[in-house]
Gaussian input, Z-matrix of N, CA and C with variables (Angstrom, degrees):
# hf/3-21g

backbone

0 1
 N
 C     1     B1
 C     2     B2     1     A1
 N     3     B3     2     A2     1     D1
 C     4     B4     3     A3     2     D2
 C     5     B5     4     A4     3     D3
 N     6     B6     5     A5     4     D4
 C     7     B7     6     A6     5     D5
 C     8     B8     7     A7     6     D6
 N     9     B9     8     A8     7     D7
 C    10    B10     9     A9     8     D8
 C    11    B11    10    A10     9     D9
 N    12    B12    11    A11    10    D10
 C    13    B13    12    A12    11    D11
 C    14    B14    13    A13    12    D12
 N    15    B15    14    A14    13    D13
 C    16    B16    15    A15    14    D14
 C    17    B17    16    A16    15    D15
 N    18    B18    17    A17    16    D16
 C    19    B19    18    A18    17    D17
 C    20    B20    19    A19    18    D18
 N    21    B21    20    A20    19    D19
 C    22    B22    21    A21    20    D20
 C    23    B23    22    A22    21    D21
 N    24    B24    23    A23    22    D22
 C    25    B25    24    A24    23    D23
 C    26    B26    25    A25    24    D24
 N    27    B27    26    A26    25    D25
 C    28    B28    27    A27    26    D26
 C    29    B29    28    A28    27    D27
 N    30    B30    29    A29    28    D28
 C    31    B31    30    A30    29    D29
 C    32    B32    31    A31    30    D30
 N    33    B33    32    A32    31    D31
 C    34    B34    33    A33    32    D32
 C    35    B35    34    A34    33    D33
 N    36    B36    35    A35    34    D34
 C    37    B37    36    A36    35    D35
 C    38    B38    37    A37    36    D36
 N    39    B39    38    A38    37    D37
 C    40    B40    39    A39    38    D38
 C    41    B41    40    A40    39    D39
 N    42    B42    41    A41    40    D40
 C    43    B43    42    A42    41    D41
 C    44    B44    43    A43    42    D42
 N    45    B45    44    A44    43    D43
 C    46    B46    45    A45    44    D44
 C    47    B47    46    A46    45    D45
 N    48    B48    47    A47    46    D46
 C    49    B49    48    A48    47    D47
 C    50    B50    49    A49    48    D48
 N    51    B51    50    A50    49    D49
 C    52    B52    51    A51    50    D50
 C    53    B53    52    A52    51    D51
 N    54    B54    53    A53    52    D52
 C    55    B55    54    A54    53    D53
 C    56    B56    55    A55    54    D54
 N    57    B57    56    A56    55    D55
 C    58    B58    57    A57    56    D56
 C    59    B59    58    A58    57    D57
 N    60    B60    59    A59    58    D58
 C    61    B61    60    A60    59    D59
 C    62    B62    61    A61    60    D60
 N    63    B63    62    A62    61    D61
 C    64    B64    63    A63    62    D62
 C    65    B65    64    A64    63    D63
 N    66    B66    65    A65    64    D64
 C    67    B67    66    A66    65    D65
 C    68    B68    67    A67    66    D66
 N    69    B69    68    A68    67    D67
 C    70    B70    69    A69    68    D68
 C    71    B71    70    A70    69    D69
 N    72    B72    71    A71    70    D70
 C    73    B73    72    A72    71    D71
 C    74    B74    73    A73    72    D72
 N    75    B75    74    A74    73    D73
 C    76    B76    75    A75    74    D74
 C    77    B77    76    A76    75    D75
 N    78    B78    77    A77    76    D76
 C    79    B79    78    A78    77    D77
 C    80    B80    79    A79    78    D78
 N    81    B81    80    A80    79    D79
 C    82    B82    81    A81    80    D80
 C    83    B83    82    A82    81    D81
 N    84    B84    83    A83    82    D82
 C    85    B85    84    A84    83    D83
 C    86    B86    85    A85    84    D84
 N    87    B87    86    A86    85    D85
 C    88    B88    87    A87    86    D86
 C    89    B89    88    A88    87    D87
 N    90    B90    89    A89    88    D88
 C    91    B91    90    A90    89    D89
 C    92    B92    91    A91    90    D90
 N    93    B93    92    A92    91    D91
 C    94    B94    93    A93    92    D92
 C    95    B95    94    A94    93    D93
 N    96    B96    95    A95    94    D94
 C    97    B97    96    A96    95    D95
 C    98    B98    97    A97    96    D96
 N    99    B99    98    A98    97    D97
 C   100   B100    99    A99    98    D98
 C   101   B101   100   A100    99    D99
 N   102   B102   101   A101   100   D100
 C   103   B103   102   A102   101   D101
 C   104   B104   103   A103   102   D102
 N   105   B105   104   A104   103   D103
 C   106   B106   105   A105   104   D104
 C   107   B107   106   A106   105   D105
 N   108   B108   107   A107   106   D106
 C   109   B109   108   A108   107   D107
 C   110   B110   109   A109   108   D108
 N   111   B111   110   A110   109   D109
 C   112   B112   111   A111   110   D110
 C   113   B113   112   A112   111   D111
 N   114   B114   113   A113   112   D112
 C   115   B115   114   A114   113   D113
 C   116   B116   115   A115   114   D114
 N   117   B117   116   A116   115   D115
 C   118   B118   117   A117   116   D116
 C   119   B119   118   A118   117   D117
 N   120   B120   119   A119   118   D118
 C   121   B121   120   A120   119   D119
 C   122   B122   121   A121   120   D120
 N   123   B123   122   A122   121   D121
 C   124   B124   123   A123   122   D122
 C   125   B125   124   A124   123   D123
 N   126   B126   125   A125   124   D124
 C   127   B127   126   A126   125   D125
 C   128   B128   127   A127   126   D126
 N   129   B129   128   A128   127   D127
 C   130   B130   129   A129   128   D128
 C   131   B131   130   A130   129   D129
 N   132   B132   131   A131   130   D130
 C   133   B133   132   A132   131   D131
 C   134   B134   133   A133   132   D132
 N   135   B135   134   A134   133   D133
 C   136   B136   135   A135   134   D134
 C   137   B137   136   A136   135   D135
 N   138   B138   137   A137   136   D136
 C   139   B139   138   A138   137   D137
 C   140   B140   139   A139   138   D138
 N   141   B141   140   A140   139   D139
 C   142   B142   141   A141   140   D140
 C   143   B143   142   A142   141   D141
 N   144   B144   143   A143   142   D142
 C   145   B145   144   A144   143   D143
 C   146   B146   145   A145   144   D144
 N   147   B147   146   A146   145   D145
 C   148   B148   147   A147   146   D146
 C   149   B149   148   A148   147   D147
 N   150   B150   149   A149   148   D148
 C   151   B151   150   A150   149   D149
 C   152   B152   151   A151   150   D150
 N   153   B153   152   A152   151   D151
 C   154   B154   153   A153   152   D152
 C   155   B155   154   A154   153   D153
 N   156   B156   155   A155   154   D154
 C   157   B157   156   A156   155   D155
 C   158   B158   157   A157   156   D156
 N   159   B159   158   A158   157   D157
 C   160   B160   159   A159   158   D158
 C   161   B161   160   A160   159   D159
 N   162   B162   161   A161   160   D160
 C   163   B163   162   A162   161   D161
 C   164   B164   163   A163   162   D162
 N   165   B165   164   A164   163   D163
 C   166   B166   165   A165   164   D164
 C   167   B167   166   A166   165   D165
 N   168   B168   167   A167   166   D166
 C   169   B169   168   A168   167   D167
 C   170   B170   169   A169   168   D168
 N   171   B171   170   A170   169   D169
 C   172   B172   171   A171   170   D170
 C   173   B173   172   A172   171   D171
 N   174   B174   173   A173   172   D172
 C   175   B175   174   A174   173   D173
 C   176   B176   175   A175   174   D174
 N   177   B177   176   A176   175   D175
 C   178   B178   177   A177   176   D176
 C   179   B179   178   A178   177   D177
 N   180   B180   179   A179   178   D178
 C   181   B181   180   A180   179   D179
 C   182   B182   181   A181   180   D180
 N   183   B183   182   A182   181   D181
 C   184   B184   183   A183   182   D182
 C   185   B185   184   A184   183   D183
 N   186   B186   185   A185   184   D184
 C   187   B187   186   A186   185   D185
 C   188   B188   187   A187   186   D186
 N   189   B189   188   A188   187   D187
 C   190   B190   189   A189   188   D188
 C   191   B191   190   A190   189   D189
 N   192   B192   191   A191   190   D190
 C   193   B193   192   A192   191   D191
 C   194   B194   193   A193   192   D192
 N   195   B195   194   A194   193   D193
 C   196   B196   195   A195   194   D194
 C   197   B197   196   A196   195   D195
 N   198   B198   197   A197   196   D196
 C   199   B199   198   A198   197   D197
 C   200   B200   199   A199   198   D198
 N   201   B201   200   A200   199   D199
 C   202   B202   201   A201   200   D200
 C   203   B203   202   A202   201   D201
 N   204   B204   203   A203   202   D202
 C   205   B205   204   A204   203   D203
 C   206   B206   205   A205   204   D204
 N   207   B207   206   A206   205   D205
 C   208   B208   207   A207   206   D206
 C   209   B209   208   A208   207   D207
 N   210   B210   209   A209   208   D208
 C   211   B211   210   A210   209   D209
 C   212   B212   211   A211   210   D210
 N   213   B213   212   A212   211   D211
 C   214   B214   213   A213   212   D212
 C   215   B215   214   A214   213   D213
 N   216   B216   215   A215   214   D214
 C   217   B217   216   A216   215   D215
 C   218   B218   217   A217   216   D216
 N   219   B219   218   A218   217   D217
 C   220   B220   219   A219   218   D218
 C   221   B221   220   A220   219   D219
 N   222   B222   221   A221   220   D220
 C   223   B223   222   A222   221   D221
 C   224   B224   223   A223   222   D222
 N   225   B225   224   A224   223   D223
 C   226   B226   225   A225   224   D224
 C   227   B227   226   A226   225   D225
 N   228   B228   227   A227   226   D226
 C   229   B229   228   A228   227   D227
 C   230   B230   229   A229   228   D228
 N   231   B231   230   A230   229   D229
 C   232   B232   231   A231   230   D230
 C   233   B233   232   A232   231   D231
 N   234   B234   233   A233   232   D232
 C   235   B235   234   A234   233   D233
 C   236   B236   235   A235   234   D234
 N   237   B237   236   A236   235   D235
 C   238   B238   237   A237   236   D236
 C   239   B239   238   A238   237   D237
 N   240   B240   239   A239   238   D238
 C   241   B241   240   A240   239   D239
 C   242   B242   241   A241   240   D240
 N   243   B243   242   A242   241   D241
 C   244   B244   243   A243   242   D242
 C   245   B245   244   A244   243   D243
 N   246   B246   245   A245   244   D244
 C   247   B247   246   A246   245   D245
 C   248   B248   247   A247   246   D246
 N   249   B249   248   A248   247   D247
 C   250   B250   249   A249   248   D248
 C   251   B251   250   A250   249   D249
 N   252   B252   251   A251   250   D250
 C   253   B253   252   A252   251   D251
 C   254   B254   253   A253   252   D252
 N   255   B255   254   A254   253   D253
 C   256   B256   255   A255   254   D254
 C   257   B257   256   A256   255   D255
 N   258   B258   257   A257   256   D256
 C   259   B259   258   A258   257   D257
 C   260   B260   259   A259   258   D258
 N   261   B261   260   A260   259   D259
 C   262   B262   261   A261   260   D260
 C   263   B263   262   A262   261   D261
 N   264   B264   263   A263   262   D262
 C   265   B265   264   A264   263   D263
 C   266   B266   265   A265   264   D264

   B1=1.4505
   B2=1.5369
   B3=1.3170
   B4=1.4662
   B5=1.5290
   B6=1.2937
   B7=1.4589
   B8=1.5277
   B9=1.3175
   B10=1.4657
   B11=1.5317
   B12=1.3376
   B13=1.4713
   B14=1.5324
   B15=1.3360
   B16=1.4645
   B17=1.5273
   B18=1.3183
   B19=1.4642
   B20=1.5310
   B21=1.3165
   B22=1.4708
   B23=1.5314
   B24=1.3159
   B25=1.4650
   B26=1.5283
   B27=1.3216
   B28=1.4689
   B29=1.5200
   B30=1.3352
   B31=1.4656
   B32=1.5261
   B33=1.3135
   B34=1.4741
   B35=1.5217
   B36=1.3245
   B37=1.4652
   B38=1.5278
   B39=1.3259
   B40=1.4650
   B41=1.5318
   B42=1.3305
   B43=1.4720
   B44=1.5259
   B45=1.3265
   B46=1.4717
   B47=1.5288
   B48=1.3249
   B49=1.4547
   B50=1.5106
   B51=1.3421
   B52=1.4636
   B53=1.5262
   B54=1.3330
   B55=1.4700
   B56=1.5120
   B57=1.3120
   B58=1.4528
   B59=1.5156
   B60=1.3182
   B61=1.4645
   B62=1.5240
   B63=1.3180
   B64=1.4597
   B65=1.5293
   B66=1.3031
   B67=1.4665
   B68=1.5190
   B69=1.3258
   B70=1.4627
   B71=1.5280
   B72=1.3181
   B73=1.4610
   B74=1.5190
   B75=1.3185
   B76=1.4620
   B77=1.5201
   B78=1.3166
   B79=1.4606
   B80=1.5256
   B81=1.3067
   B82=1.4631
   B83=1.5257
   B84=1.3237
   B85=1.4597
   B86=1.5239
   B87=1.3156
   B88=1.4629
   B89=1.5203
   B90=1.3155
   B91=1.4595
   B92=1.5294
   B93=1.3180
   B94=1.4697
   B95=1.5272
   B96=1.3423
   B97=1.4727
   B98=1.5286
   B99=1.3218
   B100=1.4621
   B101=1.5199
   B102=1.2924
   B103=1.4652
   B104=1.5184
   B105=1.3222
   B106=1.4652
   B107=1.5167
   B108=1.3195
   B109=1.4590
   B110=1.5269
   B111=1.3378
   B112=1.4667
   B113=1.5302
   B114=1.3217
   B115=1.4686
   B116=1.5235
   B117=1.3161
   B118=1.4613
   B119=1.5185
   B120=1.3201
   B121=1.4712
   B122=1.5278
   B123=1.3165
   B124=1.4684
   B125=1.5245
   B126=1.3172
   B127=1.4670
   B128=1.5278
   B129=1.3279
   B130=1.4716
   B131=1.5219
   B132=1.3358
   B133=1.4650
   B134=1.5318
   B135=1.3311
   B136=1.4663
   B137=1.5268
   B138=1.3124
   B139=1.4635
   B140=1.5220
   B141=1.3309
   B142=1.4536
   B143=1.5208
   B144=1.3117
   B145=1.4706
   B146=1.5213
   B147=1.3164
   B148=1.4709
   B149=1.5252
   B150=1.3235
   B151=1.4561
   B152=1.5254
   B153=1.3242
   B154=1.4642
   B155=1.5202
   B156=1.3259
   B157=1.4528
   B158=1.5096
   B159=1.3256
   B160=1.4675
   B161=1.5227
   B162=1.3223
   B163=1.4613
   B164=1.5254
   B165=1.3163
   B166=1.4566
   B167=1.5138
   B168=1.3145
   B169=1.4604
   B170=1.5149
   B171=1.3184
   B172=1.4560
   B173=1.5165
   B174=1.3168
   B175=1.4615
   B176=1.5230
   B177=1.3346
   B178=1.4643
   B179=1.5235
   B180=1.3250
   B181=1.4627
   B182=1.5190
   B183=1.3151
   B184=1.4625
   B185=1.5185
   B186=1.3144
   B187=1.4566
   B188=1.5247
   B189=1.3189
   B190=1.4608
   B191=1.5175
   B192=1.3332
   B193=1.4568
   B194=1.5272
   B195=1.3185
   B196=1.4614
   B197=1.5264
   B198=1.3160
   B199=1.4652
   B200=1.5239
   B201=1.3458
   B202=1.4580
   B203=1.5177
   B204=1.3234
   B205=1.4589
   B206=1.5246
   B207=1.3182
   B208=1.4610
   B209=1.5171
   B210=1.3130
   B211=1.4561
   B212=1.5271
   B213=1.3238
   B214=1.4696
   B215=1.5185
   B216=1.3323
   B217=1.4595
   B218=1.5247
   B219=1.3220
   B220=1.4663
   B221=1.5198
   B222=1.3125
   B223=1.4555
   B224=1.5231
   B225=1.2998
   B226=1.4594
   B227=1.5265
   B228=1.3167
   B229=1.4622
   B230=1.5215
   B231=1.3131
   B232=1.4584
   B233=1.5211
   B234=1.3010
   B235=1.4679
   B236=1.5214
   B237=1.3398
   B238=1.4619
   B239=1.5212
   B240=1.3030
   B241=1.4552
   B242=1.5201
   B243=1.2793
   B244=1.4593
   B245=1.5169
   B246=1.3198
   B247=1.4530
   B248=1.5182
   B249=1.3069
   B250=1.4513
   B251=1.5239
   B252=1.3022
   B253=1.4438
   B254=1.5213
   B255=1.2834
   B256=1.4493
   B257=1.5125
   B258=1.3070
   B259=1.4595
   B260=1.5107
   B261=1.3098
   B262=1.4603
   B263=1.5187
   B264=1.3052
   B265=1.4553
   B266=1.4714
   A1=108.15
   A2=118.04
   A3=119.06
   A4=110.79
   A5=115.44
   A6=120.77
   A7=109.31
   A8=116.79
   A9=121.34
   A10=113.64
   A11=119.75
   A12=118.19
   A13=112.85
   A14=116.81
   A15=119.98
   A16=111.12
   A17=116.62
   A18=120.69
   A19=109.43
   A20=117.09
   A21=121.03
   A22=110.61
   A23=117.29
   A24=120.50
   A25=110.41
   A26=117.19
   A27=120.28
   A28=110.08
   A29=117.29
   A30=120.92
   A31=111.23
   A32=116.66
   A33=120.70
   A34=111.32
   A35=116.94
   A36=120.67
   A37=111.19
   A38=116.87
   A39=120.38
   A40=110.61
   A41=116.25
   A42=120.22
   A43=110.58
   A44=116.23
   A45=120.04
   A46=111.75
   A47=116.66
   A48=120.15
   A49=116.04
   A50=118.00
   A51=117.75
   A52=115.34
   A53=118.93
   A54=119.24
   A55=109.75
   A56=115.89
   A57=121.65
   A58=114.71
   A59=117.18
   A60=120.65
   A61=110.69
   A62=115.29
   A63=123.09
   A64=108.83
   A65=116.23
   A66=120.80
   A67=106.76
   A68=116.64
   A69=118.99
   A70=112.49
   A71=117.06
   A72=120.96
   A73=109.34
   A74=116.98
   A75=122.42
   A76=107.81
   A77=116.02
   A78=121.60
   A79=107.98
   A80=116.47
   A81=121.86
   A82=107.62
   A83=116.87
   A84=121.62
   A85=112.64
   A86=116.76
   A87=121.69
   A88=106.80
   A89=117.49
   A90=119.29
   A91=113.73
   A92=119.05
   A93=120.57
   A94=112.81
   A95=120.26
   A96=118.82
   A97=113.90
   A98=118.81
   A99=120.81
   A100=112.33
   A101=117.43
   A102=124.98
   A103=111.53
   A104=118.63
   A105=121.57
   A106=114.08
   A107=118.41
   A108=121.43
   A109=109.82
   A110=117.85
   A111=118.93
   A112=110.74
   A113=116.30
   A114=121.61
   A115=111.72
   A116=118.21
   A117=120.81
   A118=112.70
   A119=116.64
   A120=121.17
   A121=109.47
   A122=116.27
   A123=120.83
   A124=110.42
   A125=117.67
   A126=121.95
   A127=110.59
   A128=117.38
   A129=120.21
   A130=112.12
   A131=117.09
   A132=119.97
   A133=111.90
   A134=117.53
   A135=120.85
   A136=113.08
   A137=117.63
   A138=120.52
   A139=111.01
   A140=114.80
   A141=121.05
   A142=114.20
   A143=117.42
   A144=121.74
   A145=109.11
   A146=115.82
   A147=121.92
   A148=109.04
   A149=115.41
   A150=120.63
   A151=107.89
   A152=116.92
   A153=119.84
   A154=113.59
   A155=117.96
   A156=119.40
   A157=111.85
   A158=114.47
   A159=120.74
   A160=108.70
   A161=115.76
   A162=121.36
   A163=107.38
   A164=114.87
   A165=120.83
   A166=108.72
   A167=116.34
   A168=122.85
   A169=105.89
   A170=115.84
   A171=119.45
   A172=108.87
   A173=116.31
   A174=120.59
   A175=112.65
   A176=116.87
   A177=121.51
   A178=109.92
   A179=115.80
   A180=122.02
   A181=107.85
   A182=117.33
   A183=122.98
   A184=107.97
   A185=116.52
   A186=122.84
   A187=108.16
   A188=117.05
   A189=121.51
   A190=108.86
   A191=115.06
   A192=121.55
   A193=110.04
   A194=115.98
   A195=121.40
   A196=112.69
   A197=117.82
   A198=122.39
   A199=112.02
   A200=116.33
   A201=120.65
   A202=112.19
   A203=117.57
   A204=121.69
   A205=109.83
   A206=115.61
   A207=121.69
   A208=109.33
   A209=115.59
   A210=122.60
   A211=106.80
   A212=117.17
   A213=122.69
   A214=108.37
   A215=115.77
   A216=121.58
   A217=109.21
   A218=116.15
   A219=121.78
   A220=106.46
   A221=117.43
   A222=121.44
   A223=114.03
   A224=118.23
   A225=123.10
   A226=111.89
   A227=116.74
   A228=119.76
   A229=114.21
   A230=117.84
   A231=119.44
   A232=109.57
   A233=115.47
   A234=119.63
   A235=107.51
   A236=117.28
   A237=118.79
   A238=112.09
   A239=114.99
   A240=119.19
   A241=107.69
   A242=117.71
   A243=119.92
   A244=108.72
   A245=116.23
   A246=121.57
   A247=110.41
   A248=117.17
   A249=119.29
   A250=109.23
   A251=114.13
   A252=119.15
   A253=105.53
   A254=116.35
   A255=119.45
   A256=111.39
   A257=113.67
   A258=120.69
   A259=105.52
   A260=116.25
   A261=121.37
   A262=109.95
   A263=114.35
   A264=117.37
   A265=113.47
   D1=123.26
   D2=179.44
   D3=-64.49
   D4=143.84
   D5=177.36
   D6=-88.82
   D7=167.29
   D8=-175.91
   D9=-54.97
   D10=-42.38
   D11=178.73
   D12=-60.90
   D13=-35.34
   D14=178.69
   D15=-68.76
   D16=-39.66
   D17=178.22
   D18=-64.76
   D19=-40.90
   D20=177.77
   D21=-63.60
   D22=-38.19
   D23=177.91
   D24=-63.57
   D25=-42.51
   D26=177.53
   D27=-62.51
   D28=-42.42
   D29=178.42
   D30=-58.63
   D31=-46.71
   D32=179.61
   D33=-64.20
   D34=-40.55
   D35=177.92
   D36=-62.93
   D37=-41.94
   D38=177.18
   D39=-62.51
   D40=-44.83
   D41=-179.89
   D42=-58.65
   D43=-45.25
   D44=-179.65
   D45=-71.50
   D46=-35.48
   D47=-170.95
   D48=-88.70
   D49=-32.11
   D50=-172.79
   D51=-132.69
   D52=7.41
   D53=176.41
   D54=-58.31
   D55=128.43
   D56=-179.52
   D57=83.75
   D58=-5.80
   D59=-177.52
   D60=-72.73
   D61=142.57
   D62=176.26
   D63=-84.72
   D64=132.50
   D65=176.57
   D66=-86.28
   D67=109.88
   D68=-178.60
   D69=-111.39
   D70=-11.12
   D71=179.93
   D72=-150.76
   D73=134.72
   D74=178.39
   D75=-128.76
   D76=129.52
   D77=177.36
   D78=-120.43
   D79=115.98
   D80=178.84
   D81=-91.25
   D82=112.81
   D83=-177.78
   D84=-86.93
   D85=-27.03
   D86=179.81
   D87=-146.47
   D88=111.47
   D89=-175.36
   D90=-88.44
   D91=1.12
   D92=179.59
   D93=-58.40
   D94=-41.76
   D95=-179.78
   D96=-68.36
   D97=-12.44
   D98=-177.55
   D99=-77.59
   D100=-11.47
   D101=179.04
   D102=58.00
   D103=-103.86
   D104=-172.85
   D105=-95.38
   D106=2.81
   D107=-178.26
   D108=-100.47
   D109=118.66
   D110=176.99
   D111=-60.40
   D112=145.45
   D113=-176.12
   D114=-54.85
   D115=-42.07
   D116=-179.01
   D117=-64.11
   D118=-40.43
   D119=178.56
   D120=-65.14
   D121=-44.19
   D122=178.47
   D123=-60.17
   D124=-47.78
   D125=-178.71
   D126=-61.22
   D127=-45.93
   D128=-179.96
   D129=-63.74
   D130=-32.42
   D131=-178.52
   D132=-69.55
   D133=-21.74
   D134=-179.92
   D135=-92.16
   D136=-29.56
   D137=-176.77
   D138=-61.40
   D139=138.48
   D140=179.55
   D141=87.59
   D142=-6.47
   D143=177.89
   D144=-89.49
   D145=161.70
   D146=173.36
   D147=-117.89
   D148=149.22
   D149=172.34
   D150=-79.10
   D151=125.54
   D152=-178.61
   D153=-115.25
   D154=-12.72
   D155=178.77
   D156=-171.33
   D157=159.24
   D158=-179.21
   D159=-138.27
   D160=130.65
   D161=178.19
   D162=-136.53
   D163=173.96
   D164=178.61
   D165=-138.14
   D166=135.63
   D167=172.08
   D168=-126.04
   D169=104.26
   D170=-175.15
   D171=61.82
   D172=-125.30
   D173=-179.18
   D174=-97.56
   D175=12.38
   D176=177.09
   D177=-99.66
   D178=137.03
   D179=172.89
   D180=-97.40
   D181=133.75
   D182=179.40
   D183=-114.42
   D184=113.31
   D185=-177.91
   D186=-106.69
   D187=109.37
   D188=-179.76
   D189=-80.36
   D190=135.66
   D191=-178.44
   D192=-109.05
   D193=160.79
   D194=-179.05
   D195=-61.96
   D196=-19.62
   D197=178.28
   D198=-77.69
   D199=-8.65
   D200=-175.47
   D201=93.42
   D202=-10.38
   D203=177.97
   D204=-78.42
   D205=162.95
   D206=177.96
   D207=-123.96
   D208=125.97
   D209=174.84
   D210=-89.27
   D211=120.83
   D212=-178.22
   D213=-102.53
   D214=126.88
   D215=-176.84
   D216=-126.10
   D217=134.23
   D218=170.98
   D219=-117.37
   D220=132.89
   D221=-173.58
   D222=-77.35
   D223=-6.69
   D224=179.64
   D225=57.14
   D226=-133.32
   D227=-172.06
   D228=-80.74
   D229=-21.57
   D230=-178.77
   D231=-138.63
   D232=144.82
   D233=173.35
   D234=-73.40
   D235=138.92
   D236=-176.29
   D237=-75.03
   D238=153.66
   D239=168.16
   D240=-74.21
   D241=169.68
   D242=178.43
   D243=-71.90
   D244=111.65
   D245=-176.31
   D246=-118.47
   D247=26.17
   D248=-179.89
   D249=-122.57
   D250=154.48
   D251=171.38
   D252=-128.69
   D253=149.69
   D254=-173.56
   D255=-138.74
   D256=136.08
   D257=167.86
   D258=-128.86
   D259=81.04
   D260=-178.03
   D261=-66.95
   D262=144.39
   D263=174.94
   D264=150.63

């Protein structure tokens, strides 16, 4: 389980790496955490949005999107490697 400093590091890395980036592709590797939302619906709902802010509440990452929605992420048992690419602009 990642500790708070590790979650904060991921938040800062996201802010530096993808703030303002357009989400043009979403790949759902494990749809179990999505609960009642089919993976395709979830992916389509994110495409075309931009990341506008990043915050942390405990061990949850809050990614604000240009739509005004917030993507909530919990790192579970391991902190993720950098799995994003960005061409901001």
